N, C-alpha and C positions, 0 to 999 in steps of 0.2 A: 459500211461496207452491205454487198448485196448476198443474202443467203435465201438459200429453199428451206420452208420453215412448213411445219406441220401444221393444218389449220383443223381438220377433223374426217373421218372417216371419206377416203377417197377425194380429199381435197387437201392438193400443197401450194404453196405459194411462194414465187418469190419477193423479198421485203428487203427494206432496206432497215437493219439493225446494228447496235452498235457495235463497234469492231472491238475484238478481244483483247486484253490487256496480260500484262505478267503479273501471276497469282503466287509462286514460286519462285525461290530464286534457280531451280534448273529449268525452270520452261521454255521454250521458245515459241515464236509467233512466224507460224509459215503463209508467204503467197502463195495460193492455193494456182496452180496451171494446169493441172488437171483432176478430176474426181468422178469416178465412176456411179452408176449406178447399182446396184446390188438385186439380186433374187430378195433377199433377206429383207429389202427396203418394202416390199411389195407385200411381209407381214404390219409394216408398221401403216401401209395406205391401205390397208382391208381389214387387216385382224385383231391387230395388238394396240389398237387406238385407247380402252381402258389404262395403258400406262404411258399415255401420252398428254402434255400439256401444250394449248393452242400457242404457237411460236419455237415450239423445239426446232433447232437446228439439225437437218436430217444429212446423213453422207459418212459411209464409214470406210471409203477407199479412196484415196487421196495423196497427193504428191505435190511439191512444189518447192520454193528456193525463201531459204531462212531470211527473213526481214529484223528480227530484235531477239536477242540472246539474253537469259536473265545474269546474273553477275557471278552465278556458279558452274555454267557451263562451258565446259572447255573441249568437248567432242564436235560439236560443230561450230561453225562462225556466220558472218551474215551473208549471203552470197552461194553457200553451199546448197548445193540440190540433195533433196530428202526424199524419199516414201516414207510413211506413215502408218505402221501397222496396227489396223483394227483394233487389235488386243491393248487397253492402257494396262498395261506391264512396267513394274518398276524393273527388272533386271536383277534384282540382286536379293530377293526373299527367298525362302525356304523350294515355294513351288517353280520360280524361275530357273533356280539350280535344278531342277529337275528337268530341265525342258519343258516345262508345262505353262507356260505364258497365260494362258487361258482362265488361270488357276489361282493368277498371281493374289497372294495374301495383302497386299500392300492398298490393293484396289478392290477387292472382293466387296459385293453389297449386302452387307451383313443382314441388311434389313428384310430381305426377301430372300437371304441364301442361299444367294447365287455366286458365280465365281467372277472371273476381274471382270471391271467395266470394259464398256464397249464405246467408241466414238459413235456419237450419231445414233444411239438408240434406243430405249426406254426406261422408265425409274429400274425398271428388271435391272438393269446394267447401270445403273449409275447416271444415268441422264448428262451423258457429255455434250455439249454441244460437237456437232461434227463438221465434214469436210466439202460439203456442197455450197461453198460459201468461198467469196474471196480471199478472204482470212482465215487460219485456223491456230487456236491455240496449243500447243503441245507439252503436256508435262514429260519430264524423265528425259530432258534433252541429251545427256549424257550417255543413253542406254536405250532408249525408246526406238531414235529416227534412224533408220538404213539410209546412209549415206550412198548414193550412186553417181558414176561419172557423168560430165556435160559431154554433149554433144550429140546421141542418138534422141530419136524422138521419145517423147515423155509414152507413150503406147510399148516402147521397149521394159520399161521398168513399174510403169502403175500398176502392174497386177499384183506387184510382191505385196502389196497393200492389204490384198485378200485372196483373190481370186487360184493366185497360185499355188502358194502354200496350205491353203484348204484342199484344194484339188489333191497336191503330194499328198498332203496327210491321209486321205482319203482311199489312194492307192497303198501308200505305207499300211496303212491299218487294214488294207484287203489280204494283206499278204499270199500275192499270185505268185505262185512257184514260178521259176525260169520255165518258158516258154506253156505256161498256161493258160487258164481261160477266166475272163471276168465277164459280169454283165453289168454294164451302166444302165441307171432307170434315171430318164430325165436327160435331156440333151441342151441344157440352159449352160448359162458361161460356165459352173461350175462341173458340170457333168460331161460337155465336151471337153474342156481342158483334162479332167482326169483321165478320158478317154484316149487322148494324144499320151498323157504321160503312162498310162501305162502300156502303152505301143512303146515307148522310148526306153522304158524300165525294162523290155524284154516280155511283155505278155506274147502268146501266138495266137491269142485271138479275144478280141475285145468286140464286145455285143455291145451295140447301142440303142436305148428304145427311147420313144418321143412319140408323138402327135403331128408334132408341125413339121410342114412338107422341106420348108429354108433347113430348119435344123438338121434332119435327118440326110439331108443333101449336105449340107458342112461339114456332116460327119465321114460321112461314105467318103468326101474327096481327099479323107486325110487316110484312107485306109481302114475305118471301123466297118465290119458287117453291121448294117442298120437294121432294125425294124419296127415295122409301124403298127403304131398299136392300135391307132383306128382300125387299121386291115386285122388286125390277127383277134383284137379283143381277148376274150378269155381264153384262147388260145394258145396264148402267148407263151405259157410257162412249157408248154408243149413244141411250139417251134424251137427256144432255147434246146430245150433236149433232143431234137432231132438234130442240133447242131454240135452236140457234147457225146456224142455215142450215149443218148438215153438217160444220162446222168444229171444235167445240168453243168452250169459254171464251176471252177476249183471255188470262185468269188461274186460276189456281187457288191455293186457301192449303189446308196440309193441317195442319189443327188436331187433328191421331189421333195420329202418333207411334208409339212402338213397340209399343205396346200391341193394336195395330188387332186388329179379326176376321180369320179366314181363318189362313193359310198355318199349319198343323199341326205342321210340322216344326219351325218357330223357337218355336211356343210348347210344345212338347216341351223343348225345348232351353233357354227360359227355365226352367221347370219342374226340370230336371236340376237346371241351377245353382244352384238355390235349394237343393237339398239337399245339397252339397258345403260342406266347410269353406271358414271366408270366405278364408283365403289362395289355395286350391285356384280357387275361385269369382272370387276376385278375380282372377288369373290368365290364368284361361278367358275372363272377359267383356274383360280388356286386348286380349285377340290373336285373337278368335271372333267373327262376327255372331252377335248373339243375337236384332236387333229382328225385329220383322213387319214387311213393308217392300208388304205388301198395298194400305195408303194412299197410299205414296208411288208404286207402281207407276202407282193408278188414278189418280191426277195425272199421270202422265206420258204416260196413255193420251187422257186428258179433254181437257188442254189445246192449244190450238189449235198449228199450226205459226207460228213463230216467237213464242209466248206467256212469260209468266213464271210460274214455280211458285213459292209464298213458304209454305218449311215453318215453322211457331211449335207442331208437335208436337214432345216430344222423342226424340230417337233415341240411344243407347249403342251400339252395336256397334260394332268397331273393324275390321272387315273384311264389312261386307256387299256382297255383290255387287249394283252397279248396274248399268241397263242402257244404259251408256255411248253405245254406238253409237246408241241410239235417240235419248239425249238430244244427240247430236251431228247426228244427220240431220235432226232437228225443232229445230233451231236455238233449244233451250231456253234460256231465263235461270233460274238457280235460286239463292234468297237463302234465308239462315236463319240462326239465331242466336239466343239469347237476349234477349229483351228489355234495348235501353238506357233505364229507364225515366226518369231523370228528362231525358234526351233530349226526350221526348216529353209532360211533364208541363204546358208552358206551352201545346199545341196543345189539351190536353185540358181542363185548369180552365175554358177560358170555357162549355164545353158544360154544365158539373154546377149551373147556375144554376136556378132553379125551374121553367123551361118543360120542364127535363131530358128534350131530345131523344134519348138516348140508353135513356132508361127503366131508370135504374139506381135511380131508388128502388123500381122493383119487382124487382128483378133475382134477387133471392134467394129460393128455392121454401123455404126455411127457415132460421128461429131457434133456435137450441137454446144449453142452457148448455153450459158447456166439459163438465161429468163427462159429459155425454151422448158424448162426440165418438167414444169407441169404436165406438157402434153406428152413429155415423153414418158413421163411414169404411166399415163394412163395407155399410150402403146403399147408398153412393155406387157403392162397387166392385161391388155388384150391378144396378147403374142402377134401383132399385126405389123405389117411393115417390113416383115424379115427381123424385125429388131433381135440381136440375142443378147449384144452388150452395148453399153452408152457410155461415151463418156464425153464430160462434158468441161466447157473452156471457159472459167470465169474470167 
């Protein structure tokens, strides 16, 4: 089969690799019909190379049609259309029973002390072959795949793999009061969708912040109050307070994470880490802060006293300095974590009908063949060509 493989920093390549096979009686194999490029994939492209090996298959947002089932699989059958959540979760352990699928005890990566394995990610999360490929092995065939109806295009359902539940959890964790306010930092796929969900769920004011004109225009067209960080710069917190009676918003969603603009010292540290041999780089990343904290620090400034910060952007530094005095003084609640995909699917599925209140049918800005994936990664990294969300067709 053809699959997108990691080869080195800023180098990915579509190669012919062996087809996946059934390894456990509960496995299924799907023929991938759509697979997306995620902002988290850019962390692999740029920062987290020390935890990857050349040839690793990337991608954790996929859907397709069941081709093969293991002998113990009864929940789906050949020909069924399914979406694959990015958490590799068993659905039956203590953590899954709590709705914490991202902490699944069956697939936790104990070597690194991390939570549930993830498709198409690093050694930190199990190094499980991903979905940017023609075929994909999916474990826990009775509990993990989400069966969806035939008929509507893939664009209607593929975001159940990550974007929709991640954005939904970000809004849930933000705890926005009815008619309240929220600032969304970063209008990439997750921030854009989180802003849409916040409006749908009754927020009175949703402020979206970004640097990219196309992203700002896209959000504004959905009724979001946008602020151009390039225009406001260090005055952004005051601009938010001016819109909220001087207080700041009830909540802030940080949808940016560790690769925020600014923080040149941290950026230089990330760059230098990428030049080290893998063993040395891993040791440094595990023991030192490597994140650019600009977005998180902005969130702390922008949120009102007694408000909530919800972090959906990925952070990786082990020793990042945080302004704990300010967090304590402002009595800020902070919630974060990988999305528990299957926890939110029942809430989201009813919104994926023909009325399409969240605009999923037109959410992708680019549809490309899998063979164009290397160029798409480069374009997404540079935030050019108006690219916000790309779906690949294997």
